[in-house]
C-alpha positions as CSV (number, residue, x, y, z in Angstrom):
1,S,-35.9,3.8,-8.8
2,D,-33.1,1.7,-9.8
3,S,-32.2,3.1,-13.4
4,F,-32.1,6.6,-11.6
5,V,-29.7,5.5,-9.2
6,D,-27.6,3.9,-11.8
7,F,-27.9,7.8,-13.4
8,L,-26.5,9.4,-10.0
9,V,-23.9,7.0,-10.0
10,G,-22.8,7.2,-13.4
11,L,-22.9,11.3,-13.1
12,V,-20.4,10.7,-9.7
13,M,-18.1,8.4,-11.6
14,V,-17.7,10.7,-14.8
15,I,-17.4,13.9,-12.3
16,F,-14.6,12.2,-10.5
17,S,-12.9,10.6,-13.3
18,I,-11.5,14.0,-14.9
19,P,-9.7,15.3,-11.7
20,I,-8.0,11.7,-11.3
21,L,-7.1,12.2,-15.2
22,W,-5.7,15.5,-14.8
23,F,-4.0,15.3,-11.6
24,N,-2.4,12.1,-13.1
25,E,-1.0,13.7,-16.2
26,S,0.4,16.5,-13.9
27,R,2.0,13.9,-11.2
28,S,3.3,12.3,-14.1
29,A,4.9,15.4,-15.5
30,K,6.4,16.6,-12.1
31,L,7.9,12.9,-11.7
32,E,9.7,13.0,-15.4
33,S,11.3,16.5,-14.5
34,L,12.4,14.9,-11.4
35,I,14.1,12.3,-12.5
36,A,15.7,14.0,-15.5
37,L,17.0,16.3,-12.8
38,G,17.9,13.6,-10.3
39,R,20.1,11.7,-13.3
40,S,21.9,15.0,-13.6
41,K,22.5,16.0,-10.2
42,V,23.1,12.4,-8.2
43,R,26.1,11.7,-6.6
44,T,27.5,7.8,-6.3
45,V,29.1,8.0,-2.6
46,D,31.0,6.0,-0.2
47,A,28.9,4.3,2.9
48,K,32.4,4.5,5.1
49,H,31.3,8.2,5.5
50,A,28.9,10.9,5.1
51,Q,30.9,14.0,3.5
52,D,29.7,17.3,4.1
53,E,29.5,18.2,0.9
54,D,27.0,15.6,0.3
55,Y,24.3,16.9,2.8
56,N,21.0,18.2,0.9
57,R,22.1,16.5,-2.4
58,L,20.4,13.1,-4.0
59,V,22.9,10.5,-3.6
60,H,23.6,6.8,-4.5
61,I,25.0,4.4,-2.3
62,Q,25.7,1.1,-4.1
63,G,25.5,-2.4,-2.2
64,A,26.2,-1.4,1.2
65,E,25.3,-3.5,4.5
66,M,22.4,-3.0,6.5
67,K,22.5,-3.6,9.9
68,A,19.8,-4.4,12.4
69,A,21.0,-2.3,15.6
70,A,17.8,-2.6,17.7
71,K,15.7,-5.4,19.0
72,V,12.3,-6.5,17.1
73,K,9.5,-8.2,18.7
74,D,6.3,-9.2,17.5
75,S,3.2,-7.1,18.9
76,Q,1.3,-10.4,19.9
77,F,3.6,-13.5,20.7
78,D,6.6,-14.3,22.3
79,V,8.8,-14.1,19.5
80,A,11.8,-11.5,19.2
81,F,15.1,-10.8,17.8
82,E,18.1,-9.0,19.3
83,K,20.1,-8.6,16.1
84,G,19.9,-10.0,12.6
85,C,16.5,-8.6,12.0
86,V,15.5,-5.3,9.8
87,K,11.6,-6.0,9.7
88,L,9.5,-8.7,11.3
89,R,5.9,-10.0,9.8
90,S,3.6,-12.8,11.4
91,T,0.4,-13.8,9.8
92,V,-2.7,-15.3,11.6
93,E,-5.1,-17.5,9.9
94,V,-8.0,-19.0,11.4
95,F,-9.7,-21.7,10.2
96,Q,-13.6,-20.5,9.4
97,L,-16.7,-20.8,7.6
98,V,-16.9,-18.6,5.2
99,Q,-20.0,-17.1,3.1
100,H,-20.0,-16.7,-0.3
101,E,-22.5,-14.9,-2.2
102,K,-23.4,-14.7,-5.7
103,K,-25.6,-12.2,-7.3
104,E,-27.9,-11.8,-10.3
105,E,-29.8,-9.1,-11.9
106,R,-32.6,-9.7,-14.3
107,E,-34.3,-7.0,-16.5
108,K,-38.2,-6.6,-15.1
109,L,-40.9,-5.9,-17.4
110,G,-41.9,-2.1,-17.3
111,G,-38.5,-0.9,-16.3
112,G,-36.1,-1.4,-13.6
113,K,-34.2,-4.5,-12.2
114,E,-34.6,-7.4,-9.5
115,T,-31.4,-9.0,-7.6
116,I,-31.6,-12.9,-7.0
117,T,-29.1,-13.2,-4.3
118,T,-27.9,-16.8,-3.4
119,Y,-25.3,-18.4,-0.8
120,S,-23.1,-20.9,-0.4
121,Y,-20.7,-21.8,2.6
122,T,-17.0,-23.2,2.2
123,E,-14.7,-23.9,5.5
124,E,-11.4,-22.6,4.7
125,W,-8.1,-21.1,6.2
126,S,-8.3,-17.2,6.3
127,S,-6.3,-14.4,7.5
128,H,-9.1,-12.1,7.6
129,W,-12.0,-12.4,10.0
130,Y,-15.4,-13.3,8.7
131,D,-18.1,-12.5,11.4
132,S,-20.5,-15.2,11.3
133,S,-23.1,-13.7,13.3
134,G,-24.5,-11.9,10.5
135,Y,-24.8,-15.3,8.0
136,A,-28.1,-15.6,6.1
137,D,-28.2,-19.5,7.0
138,K,-28.9,-19.2,10.6
139,S,-27.7,-23.0,11.2
140,K,-24.1,-21.2,10.3
141,Q,-24.7,-18.7,12.7
142,G,-21.8,-17.9,15.2
143,M,-19.8,-21.1,14.2
144,N,-16.6,-18.9,13.8
145,R,-14.8,-18.4,16.9
146,K,-11.4,-16.8,18.2
147,P,-10.3,-15.1,21.2
148,S,-11.3,-11.6,21.1
149,S,-7.6,-10.1,21.9
150,L,-6.4,-12.4,19.1
151,D,-5.5,-10.0,16.1
152,V,-6.1,-11.6,12.8
153,G,-4.1,-11.0,9.5
154,T,-0.8,-9.4,8.9
155,Q,1.3,-7.4,11.8
156,E,4.7,-6.0,11.0
157,A,7.2,-4.5,13.4
158,L,10.4,-2.4,12.3
159,C,14.0,-2.2,13.6
160,D,14.1,1.1,15.2
161,K,17.5,1.6,14.6
162,V,19.0,0.0,11.0
163,E,22.7,1.1,10.6
164,Y,23.6,1.8,6.6
165,G,27.5,1.0,6.3
166,L,29.6,3.0,8.6
167,G,28.3,6.3,8.1
168,F,24.7,6.3,7.4
169,V,21.1,5.2,9.0
170,L,18.1,4.4,7.2
171,S,15.2,6.1,8.0
172,K,12.0,4.7,9.1
173,S,10.2,4.8,5.6
174,L,13.6,3.5,4.1
175,V,12.9,0.4,6.5
176,D,9.1,0.2,5.8
177,M,10.1,-0.2,2.0
178,C,12.3,-3.6,2.8
179,K,10.3,-6.9,1.0
180,G,13.1,-9.0,1.1
181,Y,11.0,-11.6,3.7
182,I,12.4,-15.5,4.3
183,P,10.6,-17.6,6.7
184,A,12.0,-17.3,10.3
185,T,10.7,-20.6,11.7
186,N,14.0,-22.4,11.6
187,L,15.1,-19.2,14.0
188,L,12.6,-19.9,16.5
189,G,12.0,-22.9,19.1
190,E,9.3,-25.5,19.1
191,S,6.8,-23.6,20.2
192,V,5.5,-19.9,20.3
193,K,3.3,-18.2,22.9
194,F,0.1,-15.9,22.8
195,D,-0.5,-14.2,26.1
196,G,-3.5,-11.5,25.7
197,K,-5.9,-10.3,27.9
198,G,-6.3,-13.9,29.5
199,D,-6.0,-15.6,26.6
200,A,-3.3,-17.3,26.9
201,M,-2.1,-20.1,24.1
202,V,0.8,-22.3,22.8
203,F,1.5,-22.5,19.5
204,R,3.3,-25.6,18.5
205,K,5.8,-26.2,15.2
206,T,4.7,-27.7,12.3
207,S,6.2,-29.1,9.3
208,D,4.9,-26.1,6.8
209,E,6.5,-23.0,7.9
210,F,3.4,-22.8,10.7
211,F,2.9,-22.3,14.3
212,Y,-0.4,-24.2,15.1
213,Y,-3.1,-24.0,18.2
214,G,-5.8,-26.5,17.5
215,Q,-7.0,-30.3,17.6
216,S,-4.7,-31.7,14.3
217,S,-3.1,-29.7,11.9
218,G,-3.9,-32.7,9.1
219,S,-7.2,-32.3,9.9
220,P,-8.0,-28.7,11.2
221,A,-11.8,-27.6,12.8
222,L,-13.6,-24.7,12.5
223,G,-11.4,-22.3,15.2
224,D,-8.3,-23.4,15.1
225,I,-5.5,-21.3,14.4
226,R,-2.1,-21.0,13.0
227,V,0.7,-18.3,12.4
228,A,3.7,-17.9,10.5
229,F,6.9,-15.8,11.1
230,E,9.1,-14.2,8.6
231,Y,12.0,-11.3,8.4
232,V,14.1,-9.3,6.4
233,P,17.5,-10.1,7.6
234,D,20.7,-7.9,7.5
235,G,22.5,-7.8,4.1
236,P,23.2,-5.4,0.9
237,A,21.4,-3.0,-0.1
238,T,21.3,0.1,-2.2
239,V,20.0,3.5,-1.6
240,V,19.1,6.1,-3.9
241,A,17.5,9.6,-1.8
242,L,18.3,13.0,-0.4
243,Q,21.5,12.4,2.3
244,V,20.9,14.8,5.4
245,E,22.2,15.3,8.9
246,T,21.3,13.5,12.0
247,A,21.1,14.4,15.5
248,D,24.0,11.7,15.5
249,A,26.9,13.3,14.0
250,S,29.0,10.4,12.7
251,R,25.8,9.0,11.0
252,A,23.6,10.6,7.9
253,S,20.3,9.7,7.2
254,F,18.0,10.1,4.4
255,L,14.9,12.1,3.2
256,P,12.4,11.8,-0.3
257,F,14.1,14.1,-3.1
258,R,11.1,16.1,-4.1
259,T,10.1,19.1,-6.8
260,I,10.8,22.4,-5.3
261,S,9.6,26.1,-6.3
262,R,12.2,27.7,-8.4
263,P,12.7,31.4,-9.2
264,L,12.9,32.7,-13.1
265,C,15.8,34.0,-12.4
266,G,17.6,31.0,-10.6
267,M,18.5,30.0,-7.0
268,S,21.9,29.7,-5.1
269,E,23.2,26.3,-4.4
270,E,22.8,26.7,-0.5
271,A,19.3,28.1,-1.2
272,E,18.4,25.0,-3.2
273,K,19.7,22.7,-1.0
274,T,17.9,24.4,2.0
275,A,14.6,24.2,-0.3
276,L,15.2,20.2,-1.1
277,R,15.7,19.9,2.6
278,K,12.1,21.6,3.7
279,E,10.3,19.9,0.8
280,G,11.9,16.4,2.0
281,E,10.8,17.0,5.6
282,K,7.3,17.4,5.1
283,T,5.0,14.6,6.1
284,R,2.3,13.0,4.4
285,D,-0.2,14.9,6.5
286,D,1.6,18.1,5.1
287,L,1.6,17.5,1.8
288,A,-2.2,16.5,2.3
289,D,-2.9,19.8,3.6
290,E,-1.0,21.7,1.0
291,A,-3.0,20.7,-1.7
292,G,-6.6,20.7,-2.9
293,C,-7.8,24.2,-3.4
294,P,-7.8,27.2,-1.6
295,G,-10.8,28.7,0.4
296,F,-14.0,29.3,-1.6
297,L,-12.3,27.3,-4.4
298,A,-12.8,23.7,-2.3
299,C,-16.3,24.1,-2.2
300,C,-17.0,25.4,-5.9
301,C,-15.2,22.2,-7.1
302,L,-15.1,19.9,-4.7
303,P,-14.2,16.3,-6.7
304,C,-11.1,18.0,-7.8
305,H,-10.5,19.3,-4.2
306,L,-11.0,15.6,-2.8
307,V,-8.8,13.9,-5.5
308,M,-5.8,16.5,-4.9
309,K,-5.8,16.0,-1.0
310,C,-6.5,12.2,-1.2
311,F,-3.6,11.7,-4.1
312,S,-1.3,14.2,-3.5
313,A,0.1,12.3,-0.2
314,A,0.0,9.1,-1.7
315,L,1.4,9.5,-4.8
316,T,3.7,12.6,-4.2
317,P,6.5,12.5,-7.1
318,E,9.5,11.8,-5.0
319,I,12.9,9.9,-5.2
320,H,13.2,7.8,-2.3
321,H,13.8,4.0,-2.7
322,I,16.1,1.3,-1.6
323,F,16.8,-1.8,-3.6
324,E,18.0,-5.3,-2.4
325,G,21.5,-6.2,-3.4
326,S,23.8,-4.2,-5.2
327,K,22.3,-1.9,-8.1
328,T,24.4,0.4,-10.2
329,L,23.0,3.8,-11.0
330,E,21.8,3.1,-14.6
331,E,19.8,0.0,-12.8
332,C,18.3,2.0,-10.1
333,F,16.9,4.5,-12.1
334,K,15.8,2.1,-15.1
335,V,13.6,0.9,-12.0
336,I,12.4,4.3,-10.9
337,T,11.5,4.8,-14.3
338,F,9.6,2.3,-14.8
339,E,7.4,2.2,-11.8
340,A,6.6,6.0,-12.8
341,A,5.3,4.8,-16.0
342,A,3.4,1.9,-14.4
343,A,1.5,4.2,-12.1
344,K,1.1,6.6,-14.7
345,W,-0.8,4.1,-16.9
346,L,-2.6,2.4,-13.9
347,L,-3.9,5.7,-13.1
348,R,-4.9,6.2,-16.5
349,L,-6.6,3.1,-17.1
350,I,-8.7,3.8,-13.7
351,G,-9.6,7.4,-14.9
352,W,-10.8,5.8,-18.5
353,A,-12.5,3.1,-16.7
354,M,-14.6,5.3,-14.3
355,M,-15.6,7.3,-17.1
356,Y,-16.5,4.4,-19.3
357,V,-18.5,2.7,-16.3
358,G,-20.0,6.5,-15.5
359,L,-21.0,7.2,-18.9
360,Y,-23.0,3.5,-19.1
361,C,-24.6,4.0,-16.1
362,M,-25.9,7.6,-17.1
363,F,-27.5,6.0,-20.1
364,S,-28.5,2.7,-18.5
365,P,-32.3,4.1,-17.9
366,F,-32.6,4.4,-22.0
367,L,-31.2,0.6,-22.1
368,T,-34.3,-0.2,-20.5
369,L,-36.5,1.9,-22.4
370,I,-35.1,0.1,-25.6
371,T,-35.9,-3.5,-24.0
372,V,-39.6,-3.1,-23.7
373,L,-39.9,-2.1,-27.6
374,P,-41.5,-5.0,-29.4
375,W,-39.7,-6.8,-31.8
376,I,-37.2,-4.6,-32.2
377,G,-35.9,-4.2,-27.8
378,P,-34.4,-7.4,-27.7
379,P,-31.9,-7.4,-30.1
380,L,-30.9,-3.9,-29.9
381,A,-30.3,-4.5,-26.2
382,K,-28.1,-7.1,-26.9
383,F,-26.2,-5.1,-29.6
384,G,-25.9,-2.2,-26.7
C-alpha cells in the first residue's frame, strides 16, 4: 500500500512539473523582452517635478529623498513614529518547549515500509508558536503558554504616505519593497506596553535590542516574551517604474511596467501609454483571473490551469523596483537582469527536482520488488 501511495504521489509531481517548467520558460521569455524594451524606452527624470510628457512612461529617478509624511503605529504595542519612519517591524518571540520529530523508514520483508518516530525536546526562543497540547510526551503537554490576544511572529506597518523628492509619492507596493531595516530600540523609551483584550503587559528594555517581559532576561523561563522593533528610516532611494498621475495634481506616483498586446501594424504613442497604464493598474487578483485555461479547457488540463492561476499573480513579468541609495540606470538594470536570471534558474531547478523525485516515486514499487530477490536484491537496491 505504501508503494502504491508513492506511485500516485510521483505521478502527481511529474504531471505538475511539466506546466511549471513551461510557465517558467514562457515567463522568462516575456521578462527578457520586457527588460530589453525597458532599456530602450526608459527615461531618467528629475524628482523635483513630474513632467507631463513622462506620464505613462518607464522612468528612472536616481537617489531622491524618500520621506515619511504620515504616522506609523505598531498593531500590538504602544509604539508609534510621527515622522522619519517609512516602515515599522516588530518581532515577538516566546521562550518555549519545542518538540523535534525524527523519522526513520525501514524496508519490510515482502514489500512496503515501516516508519519509526522518535521525539526530543528543547527549550528555546522562537517567533513561531508551538501548541504543546498535542505533544507526544504527555508530561510535556500544556507547558507552553502566552496571552491569547498576543500574536507571535513578525508584524509590519507601512507609512500611508511616503513623499519622494518634491514631485512624487511612493506607491504602497514600492514602500513594501523597502528592506533597509535598522534597530529602533534607541528611539524608544525604557519600556513599551502591550494592552490587548485585558492582557496588559509592560516590556522592559534590555541590553540586546529587545524589550523583555518575564522573570529574567539572563535566565528565561517557559512563557517569557521578548519583542524587537526595527524601522526603515527616511533616506535616498532610486526608483525604476511606470510614472502615472494621481489625484494630487502636485505629485505623481508609480505603477508596474508590464508587457502589453501590440497589433501587427503597430500602435500610436498615446495608445501605448493608455495600454501600459491599464495593464499597470491590474491587481494580483485581476492577473490571476485572466490567467489559466478558459472554459472547458480548464477541466481538460487542470494542472496547467492551476499552475497558471497561482504563478501568474506571484511572478508577473514587470519592472517595478526601488533600490536603497543612489544607483545609475545601468546599475539598476544589472540588478533587474540578475534577479530575472536567478528566478528563472530557481524555477527550473524546482521543476527538474519535482520531475526527478516524481519518477523515482513512480518506480519505487519496482525497487521494493528488487530488494526481496535473493542474492542479487540487496546490491541492486543499493545501486538504485
